[in-house]
C-alpha positions as a printed NumPy array, in Angstrom:
array([[ -4.558, -16.256,  26.569],
       [ -4.939, -13.924,  23.488],
       [ -8.227, -15.43 ,  22.621],
       [ -9.755, -14.225,  25.907],
       [ -8.133, -10.821,  26.826],
       [-10.435,  -8.817,  24.792],
       [-10.9  ,  -7.702,  20.906],
       [-10.758,  -4.067,  21.174],
       [ -7.68 ,  -3.973,  19.02 ],
       [ -9.201,  -6.031,  16.232],
       [-12.082,  -3.405,  15.99 ],
       [ -9.437,  -0.791,  15.469],
       [ -7.957,  -2.983,  12.834],
       [-11.269,  -3.174,  11.255],
       [-11.42 ,   0.63 ,  11.108],
       [ -7.972,   1.035,   9.751],
       [ -9.082,  -1.569,   6.899],
       [-12.086,   0.609,   6.24 ],
       [ -9.616,   3.47 ,   5.845],
       [ -7.467,   1.431,   3.676],
       [-10.768,   0.281,   1.622],
       [-11.691,   3.998,   1.179],
       [ -8.434,   5.284,   0.224],
       [ -7.854,   2.722,  -2.66 ],
       [-11.62 ,   3.178,  -3.9  ],
       [-10.689,   6.9  ,  -4.127],
       [ -7.27 ,   6.229,  -5.706],
       [ -8.13 ,   3.728,  -8.239],
       [-11.428,   5.027,  -9.713],
       [ -9.475,   6.929, -12.352],
       [ -8.226,   3.69 , -13.455],
       [-11.699,   2.681, -14.481],
       [-12.591,   6.185, -15.972],
       [ -9.492,   5.95 , -18.021],
       [-10.782,   4.883, -21.279],
       [-13.639,   7.475, -21.025],
       [-11.212,  10.22 , -20.027],
       [ -8.616,   9.317, -22.643],
       [-11.682,   9.657, -25.357],
       [-12.887,  13.033, -23.752],
       [ -9.503,  14.634, -23.382],
       [ -8.14 ,  12.969, -26.687],
       [ -5.12 ,  11.616, -24.686],
       [ -2.613,   8.993, -25.943],
       [ -1.626,   6.137, -23.618],
       [  1.351,   8.052, -22.59 ],
       [ -0.686,  11.201, -21.535],
       [ -3.008,   9.031, -19.717],
       [  0.293,   7.577, -17.779],
       [  1.265,  11.156, -16.922],
       [ -2.196,  12.011, -15.56 ],
       [ -2.02 ,   8.755, -13.535],
       [  1.553,   9.427, -12.221],
       [  0.994,  12.769, -11.013],
       [ -0.924,  11.491,  -8.175],
       [  2.194,   9.437,  -7.075],
       [  4.265,  12.676,  -6.922],
       [  2.138,  14.041,  -4.299],
       [  1.83 ,  10.942,  -2.595],
       [  5.602,  10.318,  -2.386],
       [  6.478,  13.684,  -1.237],
       [  4.362,  13.322,   2.287],
       [  5.173,   9.602,   2.853],
       [  8.07 ,  10.158,   5.526],
       [  6.719,  13.433,   6.739],
       [  3.108,  11.52 ,   7.307],
       [  5.156,   8.732,   9.13 ],
       [  6.938,  11.121,  11.452],
       [  3.997,  13.203,  12.376],
       [  1.897,  10.311,  13.162],
       [  4.798,   8.674,  15.353],
       [  4.823,  11.951,  17.234],
       [  1.445,  13.227,  17.501],
       [ -1.012,  10.262,  16.767],
       [ -2.03 ,   8.581,  13.451],
       [ -5.758,   9.199,  13.976],
       [ -5.204,  13.241,  13.597],
       [ -3.18 ,  12.52 ,  10.691],
       [ -5.408,  10.293,   8.995],
       [ -8.49 ,  12.657,   9.384],
       [ -6.732,  15.537,   8.099],
       [ -5.163,  13.39 ,   5.144],
       [ -8.797,  11.984,   4.23 ],
       [-10.496,  15.259,   4.277],
       [ -7.834,  16.802,   1.887],
       [ -7.88 ,  13.892,  -0.577],
       [-11.494,  13.67 ,  -0.841],
       [-11.727,  17.439,  -1.906],
       [ -9.412,  16.592,  -4.656],
       [-11.296,  13.64 ,  -5.859],
       [-14.215,  15.875,  -6.204],
       [-12.191,  18.334,  -8.241],
       [-10.652,  15.927, -10.58 ],
       [-13.256,  16.423, -13.478],
       [-12.809,  20.136, -13.505],
       [ -9.296,  19.967, -14.814],
       [ -9.833,  21.538, -18.447],
       [ -6.095,  20.213, -19.499],
       [ -3.832,  17.64 , -19.   ],
       [ -1.626,  19.807, -16.797],
       [ -4.442,  20.972, -14.878],
       [ -5.721,  17.429, -14.033],
       [ -2.053,  16.393, -13.136],
       [ -1.973,  19.143, -10.676],
       [ -5.181,  18.245,  -8.979],
       [ -4.146,  14.502,  -8.784],
       [ -0.81 ,  15.768,  -7.051],
       [ -2.72 ,  17.493,  -4.575],
       [ -4.998,  14.707,  -3.759],
       [ -1.751,  12.39 ,  -3.45 ],
       [ -0.644,  14.812,  -0.784],
       [ -3.559,  13.753,   1.279],
       [ -3.39 ,  10.033,   0.753],
       [  0.674,  10.328,   1.103],
       [  0.21 ,  11.261,   4.906],
       [ -2.538,   8.808,   5.435],
       [ -0.797,   5.634,   4.709],
       [  2.275,   5.629,   7.222],
       [ -0.4  ,   7.116,   9.693],
       [ -2.38 ,   4.038,   9.346],
       [  0.574,   1.584,   9.96 ],
       [  1.965,   3.8  ,  12.737],
       [ -1.48 ,   3.648,  14.531],
       [ -1.759,  -0.254,  13.77 ],
       [  1.688,  -0.738,  15.301],
       [  0.522,   0.493,  18.698],
       [ -2.432,  -1.715,  18.73 ],
       [ -0.775,  -5.016,  18.324],
       [  2.06 ,  -7.054,  20.023],
       [  5.109,  -7.967,  17.614],
       [  4.069, -11.482,  17.294],
       [  0.661, -10.369,  15.831],
       [  1.983,  -8.094,  13.22 ],
       [  1.737,  -9.983,  10.3  ],
       [ -1.848, -11.15 ,  11.105],
       [ -2.879,  -7.343,  11.926],
       [ -1.601,  -5.7  ,   8.814],
       [ -2.739,  -8.551,   6.568],
       [ -6.123,  -7.779,   7.875],
       [ -5.742,  -4.207,   7.387],
       [ -4.792,  -4.522,   4.049],
       [ -7.884,  -6.592,   2.797],
       [ -9.229,  -2.886,   2.551],
       [ -6.578,  -2.504,  -0.687],
       [ -7.898,  -5.199,  -2.801],
       [-11.473,  -4.932,  -1.622],
       [-11.437,  -1.343,  -2.391],
       [-10.22 ,  -1.888,  -5.906],
       [-12.83 ,  -4.772,  -6.452],
       [-15.464,  -2.702,  -5.241],
       [-14.429,   0.156,  -7.326],
       [-14.496,  -1.965, -10.396],
       [-18.199,  -2.555,  -9.676],
       [-19.645,   0.574,  -8.527],
       [-17.633,   2.68 , -10.95 ],
       [-18.612,   0.623, -14.04 ],
       [-22.362,   1.217, -12.671],
       [-21.837,   4.913, -12.278],
       [-20.084,   5.229, -15.971],
       [-23.146,   3.51 , -17.697],
       [-25.654,   5.408, -15.352],
       [-24.175,   8.585, -15.54 ],
       [-20.749,   9.775, -16.905],
       [-17.136,   9.505, -15.971],
       [-17.236,  12.895, -13.912],
       [-19.691,  11.191, -11.66 ],
       [-17.421,   8.586, -10.69 ],
       [-15.342,  11.282,  -8.929],
       [-18.089,  13.018,  -7.561],
       [-19.694,  10.293,  -5.75 ],
       [-16.588,   8.683,  -4.879],
       [-15.427,  12.141,  -3.002],
       [-17.605,  11.584,  -0.113],
       [-16.377,   8.365,   1.107],
       [-13.259,   9.797,   2.941],
       [-15.272,  12.504,   5.115],
       [-17.876,   9.476,   5.991],
       [-14.822,   7.24 ,   7.238],
       [-13.627,  10.371,   9.236],
       [-16.981,  10.282,  11.041],
       [-16.675,   6.665,  11.874],
       [-13.213,   7.09 ,  13.323],
       [-14.137,  10.109,  15.313],
       [-16.899,   8.239,  17.083],
       [-15.139,   4.531,  17.251],
       [-11.349,   5.341,  16.976],
       [ -8.357,   5.99 ,  19.175],
       [ -4.553,   6.446,  18.433],
       [ -3.174,   4.25 ,  21.138],
       [ -4.835,   1.435,  23.467],
       [ -3.71 ,   3.218,  26.75 ],
       [ -6.057,   6.149,  25.815],
       [ -9.063,   4.043,  24.96 ],
       [-11.865,   3.682,  27.756],
       [-13.188,   0.862,  25.953],
       [-10.228,  -1.498,  26.186],
       [ -9.93 ,  -4.079,  29.134],
       [ -6.799,  -3.948,  31.383],
       [ -5.732,  -7.379,  30.405],
       [ -5.908,  -6.924,  26.652],
       [ -3.709,  -3.78 ,  27.38 ],
       [ -1.215,  -5.646,  29.123],
       [ -1.287,  -8.224,  26.318],
       [ -0.433,  -5.647,  23.729],
       [  2.266,  -3.837,  25.772],
       [  4.003,  -6.74 ,  26.793],
       [  6.625,  -7.342,  24.286],
       [  6.657,  -3.222,  23.139],
       [  9.2  ,  -0.72 ,  23.473],
       [  6.975,   2.115,  22.439],
       [  6.546,   5.238,  24.625],
       [  3.334,   3.354,  26.293],
       [  6.128,   0.754,  28.029],
       [  9.514,   1.982,  27.429],
       [ 11.991,  -0.881,  27.379],
       [ 14.696,   0.096,  29.952],
       [ 17.661,  -1.613,  27.769],
       [ 16.861,   0.223,  24.579],
       [ 18.606,   3.565,  23.739],
       [ 16.349,   5.798,  21.635],
       [ 17.153,   5.494,  18.007],
       [ 17.532,   8.769,  16.101],
       [ 16.523,   9.359,  12.311],
       [ 20.203,   8.914,  11.553],
       [ 20.323,   5.578,  12.841],
       [ 17.351,   4.669,  10.677],
       [ 18.602,   6.528,   7.621],
       [ 22.037,   4.887,   7.963],
       [ 20.816,   1.216,   8.197],
       [ 21.372,  -0.343,   4.667],
       [ 19.132,  -3.107,   5.364],
       [ 16.021,  -0.708,   5.656],
       [ 16.729,   0.725,   2.179],
       [ 17.354,  -2.686,   0.647],
       [ 14.046,  -4.067,   2.091],
       [ 12.29 ,  -0.794,   0.981],
       [ 13.929,  -1.27 ,  -2.605],
       [ 12.54 ,  -4.752,  -2.813],
       [  9.039,  -3.258,  -1.924],
       [  9.575,  -0.893,  -4.874],
       [  9.837,  -3.718,  -7.063],
       [  6.56 ,  -5.136,  -5.597],
       [  4.822,  -1.988,  -6.195],
       [  5.909,  -1.521,  -9.732],
       [  3.775,  -4.612, -10.459],
       [  1.083,  -3.667,  -8.065],
       [  0.723,  -0.067,  -9.597],
       [  0.844,  -1.439, -13.186],
       [ -2.184,  -3.73 , -12.432],
       [ -3.942,  -0.907, -10.599],
       [ -3.579,   1.676, -13.106],
       [ -3.669,  -0.204, -16.46 ],
       [ -5.442,  -3.352, -16.012],
       [ -8.922,  -2.278, -16.942],
       [ -7.328,  -0.278, -19.855],
       [ -5.261,  -3.467, -20.828],
       [ -8.399,  -5.357, -21.237],
       [-10.341,  -2.882, -23.168],
       [ -7.78 ,  -1.673, -25.608],
       [ -5.25 ,  -4.561, -25.175],
       [ -7.533,  -7.419, -25.373],
       [-10.356,  -5.837, -27.279],
       [-13.131,  -6.713, -24.843],
       [-16.083,  -4.417, -23.653],
       [-16.369,  -2.36 , -20.369],
       [-18.488,  -4.744, -18.636],
       [-16.252,  -7.865, -19.287],
       [-13.082,  -5.466, -18.508],
       [-14.662,  -4.703, -15.037],
       [-15.229,  -8.441, -14.468],
       [-11.75 ,  -9.487, -15.634],
       [-10.024,  -6.381, -13.797],
       [-11.677,  -7.433, -10.664],
       [-10.747, -10.999, -10.234],
       [ -7.151, -10.371,  -9.366],
       [ -8.66 ,  -8.334,  -6.462],
       [-11.038, -10.745,  -5.122],
       [ -8.022, -13.367,  -4.907],
       [ -6.01 , -10.595,  -3.024],
       [ -8.902, -10.425,  -0.351],
       [ -7.731, -13.83 ,   0.581],
       [ -3.884, -13.49 ,  -0.066],
       [ -3.334, -10.486,   1.725],
       [ -4.369, -11.816,   5.351],
       [ -2.715, -15.156,   4.488],
       [  0.682, -13.381,   3.912],
       [  0.254, -11.995,   7.198],
       [ -0.42 , -15.321,   8.718],
       [  2.391, -16.609,   6.966],
       [  4.556, -14.075,   7.959],
       [  4.125, -14.549,  11.732],
       [  4.188, -18.254,  11.219],
       [  7.459, -18.275,   9.497],
       [  9.104, -15.911,  11.622],
       [  8.091, -17.952,  14.754],
       [  9.727, -20.984,  12.894],
       [ 12.525, -19.608,  11.523],
       [ 13.45 , -16.318,  13.182],
       [ 12.387, -12.575,  12.181],
       [ 15.236, -12.427,   9.462],
       [ 14.174, -15.367,   7.305],
       [ 10.546, -15.54 ,   8.536],
       [  9.531, -11.858,   7.341],
       [ 11.239, -12.33 ,   4.074],
       [ 10.331, -15.875,   3.032],
       [  6.972, -15.137,   1.498],
       [  7.916, -11.994,  -0.171],
       [ 10.727, -13.861,  -1.919],
       [  8.359, -16.834,  -2.928],
       [  5.463, -14.199,  -3.888],
       [  7.449, -12.027,  -5.89 ],
       [  9.187, -14.822,  -8.039],
       [  5.694, -16.576,  -8.531],
       [  4.164, -13.211,  -9.533],
       [  6.463, -12.747, -12.351],
       [  6.187, -16.281, -13.555],
       [  2.413, -16.118, -13.87 ],
       [  2.321, -12.693, -15.217],
       [  4.538, -14.085, -17.939],
       [  2.29 , -16.724, -18.674],
       [ -0.523, -14.379, -18.457],
       [  0.831, -12.085, -21.095],
       [  1.264, -15.216, -23.579],
       [ -2.42 , -16.244, -22.912],
       [ -4.369, -16.768, -26.107],
       [ -7.933, -15.534, -24.715],
       [ -8.482, -12.75 , -22.477],
       [-10.374, -15.08 , -19.927],
       [ -7.193, -17.274, -19.418],
       [ -5.186, -14.221, -19.325],
       [ -7.442, -12.806, -16.418],
       [ -6.882, -16.072, -14.623],
       [ -3.35 , -15.899, -14.643],
       [ -2.918, -12.321, -13.785],
       [ -5.25 , -13.052, -11.07 ],
       [ -2.77 , -15.703,  -9.719],
       [  0.024, -13.189, -10.337],
       [ -1.841, -10.586,  -8.286],
       [ -2.36 , -13.243,  -5.748],
       [  1.168, -14.186,  -5.016],
       [  2.282, -10.615,  -5.485],
       [ -0.2  ,  -9.688,  -2.423],
       [  0.812, -12.666,  -0.494],
       [  4.096, -10.354,   0.175],
       [  2.609,  -7.691,   1.763],
       [  2.185,  -9.013,   5.317],
       [  5.796,  -9.858,   5.281],
       [  6.914,  -6.326,   3.892],
       [  4.771,  -4.321,   6.308],
       [  5.727,  -6.246,   9.342],
       [  9.623,  -5.419,   8.691],
       [  9.255,  -1.988,  10.193],
       [  7.988,  -3.42 ,  13.415],
       [ 10.976,  -5.503,  13.497],
       [ 13.349,  -2.815,  12.74 ],
       [ 12.017,  -0.534,  15.609],
       [  8.533,  -0.491,  17.07 ],
       [  9.07 ,   3.087,  18.048],
       [  9.572,   4.526,  14.671],
       [  6.94 ,   2.355,  12.634],
       [  5.657,   5.512,  10.88 ],
       [  8.963,   6.932,   9.658],
       [ 10.224,   3.478,   8.772],
       [  7.116,   2.594,   6.812],
       [  7.273,   6.144,   5.357],
       [ 10.786,   4.911,   3.627],
       [  9.236,   2.014,   2.354],
       [  6.215,   3.559,   0.745],
       [  8.177,   6.397,  -0.416],
       [ 10.177,   4.043,  -2.5  ],
       [  7.011,   2.169,  -3.353],
       [  5.623,   5.399,  -4.314],
       [  8.195,   5.908,  -6.982],
       [  7.196,   2.893,  -8.486],
       [  3.875,   4.365,  -8.563],
       [  5.246,   7.396, -10.402],
       [  7.297,   5.274, -12.72 ],
       [  4.932,   2.146, -13.553],
       [  1.901,   4.127, -15.168],
       [  4.37 ,   6.415, -17.195],
       [  6.655,   3.406, -18.273],
       [  3.906,   1.284, -19.317],
       [  2.368,   4.105, -21.26 ],
       [  5.672,   4.652, -23.141],
       [  6.357,   0.959, -23.756],
       [  2.607,   0.713, -25.108],
       [  3.054,   3.857, -27.494],
       [  6.594,   2.723, -28.836],
       [  5.985,  -0.885, -29.139],
       [  2.394,  -1.257, -29.716],
       [  2.16 ,  -4.271, -27.368],
       [  0.652,  -4.403, -23.933],
       [  2.662,  -7.573, -23.33 ],
       [  5.797,  -5.911, -23.409],
       [  4.806,  -3.657, -20.355],
       [  3.454,  -6.911, -18.584],
       [  6.852,  -8.598, -19.16 ],
       [  8.576,  -5.564, -17.649],
       [  6.51 ,  -5.646, -14.553],
       [  7.327,  -9.44 , -14.326],
       [ 11.145,  -8.803, -14.458],
       [ 10.744,  -6.027, -12.068],
       [  9.096,  -8.076,  -9.404],
       [ 11.518, -10.825,  -9.567],
       [ 14.429,  -8.513,  -9.433],
       [ 12.923,  -7.641,  -5.637],
       [ 13.125, -11.23 ,  -4.923],
       [ 16.782, -11.293,  -5.561],
       [ 17.323,  -8.297,  -3.502],
       [ 15.702,  -9.801,  -0.398],
       [ 17.782, -12.879,  -0.939],
       [ 21.019, -11.392,  -1.025],
       [ 21.437,  -8.202,   0.896],
       [ 18.588,  -7.473,   3.488],
       [ 18.709,  -8.472,   7.001],
       [ 15.547,  -7.936,   8.965],
       [ 16.633,  -7.48 ,  12.438],
       [ 16.405,  -4.819,  14.967],
       [ 18.366,  -1.592,  14.382],
       [ 21.302,  -0.806,  16.601],
       [ 21.826,   2.636,  17.69 ],
       [ 25.128,   3.522,  15.762],
       [ 24.621,   7.376,  15.799],
       [ 25.392,   7.721,  19.498],
       [ 28.466,   4.983,  19.34 ],
       [ 29.889,   7.31 ,  16.681],
       [ 29.634,  10.54 ,  18.696],
       [ 31.012,   8.884,  21.837],
       [ 33.897,   7.499,  19.837],
       [ 34.676,  11.088,  18.339],
       [ 34.522,  12.521,  21.714],
       [ 37.027,  10.06 ,  23.118],
       [ 39.562,  11.375,  20.461]])
């Protein structure tokens, strides 16, 4: 049936994937400019780590507020406001005269991207039925590796044609362009979209409990119910572990190949791009696998299965990559590591809709807040490890260990199932006494 009801929802998924692409292009262009910036400012690896980390401080602050705003007022408004804000501070990045000034600018940029990420997932959750959650999120997240890979190519060309400052100036205009596309073609929710067919709207809403089709048997969850659910935080902690490795790759991989492996900028761009070309395929595959596994094994095992396999495999391949004798062999093994790592994301981001599809923005905000904490820590810790040990491979070993710890958390203490309203029950019990 779903093949013939219409495809408007996939058009929205494409626009959200495009937002992801722009978001990660603007975020990751600093990693390509990193070696030039370190030379220009005379920064040590630790100082560059601090400059990279500053973005994630602002990003973390706005995750849960962004999700809550999107759930309440609509993700489209939040995404547009966030995109215009972060685009401004991408443009201003080269004007920071000192390390502290660059850190402030990057932190302010992070505020804009911070509200956008949960807004994307809140909007997406309104546009697909639960059984398509993994597939839809997997397609949306193609924008992440595609954006990073495209940045490797374009930023290298801009660097060689002009200078590192021009990377930020040119990339800054991508976000406003996306806003124009969304304003023309996007909608927050399917019941407000004149382009959608009635059959597709009914198909989307048939298993939902959103305000579009309130399920009579479910009482509204409160923020307290969500915050007091241990599995939400345990799954978010596992996502933190995945993100530690993800952000280590995103912020340090080009610098690792240039300074740690001693290759030139062009080779570094190619080798740094390979993991994200692999991820273009593994992101959607992870979503398909999560949907298939949840159908076969139930939501709890199904949504966790490939994140567990992916995190363990990512750690193993990264350890092998760190021991590789050549830069090319290292790039191949790190690409495999990133492929398995990104295979986890469809499972992770389809968990919030299982916990409560009415509160996807807030729950995604919890996930991404902890995930962003990894973005704060990974660049900084990596810089410290490189400074104090003199070896990039020690930083890679650390990332591998953190990833595998995330798999253990999923195996032992996470339960992916609908949240039961506990706050109201507790209040009633107190009233009776």
